[in-house]
N, C-alpha and C positions, 0 to 999 in steps of 0.2 A: 816827708822823708820816706817812711815805709807805711805799709798798710798791714796792721795786725788784725787777723781774722780769728774770732772765736766762734766755732761751730757748736751751737747748742750748749753754751756754758751752763754749769749747774750750781756752782758755789759762789755766792755774792762776794765774799772777801777776795777771792782770786781775781774776779773781774774788776773789782775796785783797785786792787794793786796793779793790775795790767793797765787800767786807765791812767794811773799815775805814771807808769813807765812810758805810755804813749805821749803824755803831756811833756815829760822830761826830754823826749827825743823828737818832738814835733811830728809824731806819727799819728795816723788816723786809725781809730778803732772801729772795726766792723763786727757787729753782733748778729749772728745768724740764728733766727728763731726756729723752734721754740726755746725760750730761755727758761732756766730752772728757777727763776726768781723774778720779782718785779724790779724795775730800775729805780723804783722809789724805796727799795729795801734799805733800811737804816744801816745794815752791815756793809752793803755795797758803798754807800756814801762815806761811811767811817773809814773803810780801807782806802778809798780814793781821796781821803783827807780833804773833803769838801772841794776838790778840784773838778768834780764831775762836770760842772757847767762850763768849764774851760776846755774840756776834751772834745775834739771833733769826733763824733760818733755817727756811724751810718748803720741803719738797721736793714736787715734782709728778712723777708717773710719765710724763707726756707732755703735749704742748701741748693736746690735746683735753680732758684732765682740768682743766687750768688754765683754759681758755676757758669750759668749762661752769660752773665754780665762781665765776667772776668776771663773770658777765653782769650787765647793769643790774639794780639801780641802782648797782652798782659802776662807778666811772669809770676807764677805761683810756686812757692816752696811749701811742700806738705811735710809737716813734722810728725814723725812716727817712730815707734820703736821697731818697726818692721822693715827697716832699711839698713843697708851696710854703708851708705854714703854719708860721711861725716859732715856736719854743718860747716866746719872750717874749710872744707874743700869747695864750697859754693862761692861763686863770684856774685856778690849782691850788688844791686843797682837801685838807684833812686826809683821809688814807686813800686818796688816789688811787694807782692802779697805774701805774708808769712802766715800760713794757715795752720791752726791748732784745733784738734778735736776736743770733744767734751771729756771731762775728767775721768769718767768711768769707762768709756768705750773708745776714745780716740776718734779718728776720722773713719768714715764709711770704707769698709774693705774694698768695695767695688771701685770707689774713686781712687784709692791707692793703687790698685791693680791696673787701672786704665791710665795712670800717669806715673809709671815707675821712675822715669828720669827726673821727676820733680820732687821726689821724696828725699828727705834728709833725716838724720838721727843725731841725737846727742849721745855719744858713747858713755857707757857706765859699767860698773862692775856687774857681773851676772846675778849677784844676789839682790840687786835693786831692780824692781819691775819697771818703775818709772819715776819721774820727778814731779814735784808739785807744778801745776800749770803755770803759775806766775813766775816760778823759778825758770822753767823752760823758756818762756817768752823772753825773760830778761837775758838769758844766755844768747839766744839767737838774735834778738834785737840789738844788743850791744856789740855783737860781732859785726853786724851790718853797719852800725855807726862807726866802729873802728875802721872798717874798710873804706867807708865813704868820707869820713871826716877825721883824719888822723890828728888834726890840730885840737880836737876837743879834749 
């Protein structure tokens, strides 16, 4: 259905929860190295509820490799707090890449600046700096599911 991309994720339970979301939506999980943990991490597997082996996971050696492999006509949506375009204004399609940056820094600024039309944000009160990564992925992923499979 969708491609959920985590660029240099740092927190194992976030990635485990996101893996579970991917399994629940039949989406592919892409992990862009370096990872801040081992995929054998007990916390990762616990958060993934032992579903890890059932999730379709693709690993990328680095951001440049991922970027080169997913150039247009692939569609990438870059999730960031540095955009005014709200996620519900996007028209999601089968196979889209939903790209999320690492928990402490987000996506590379240069990448965001070179792809401003691909950036989306989750609006929130100004007092909140950001959302938990797994929460953000769930919001965006299920909006895509809602748009593509209203019967679910």
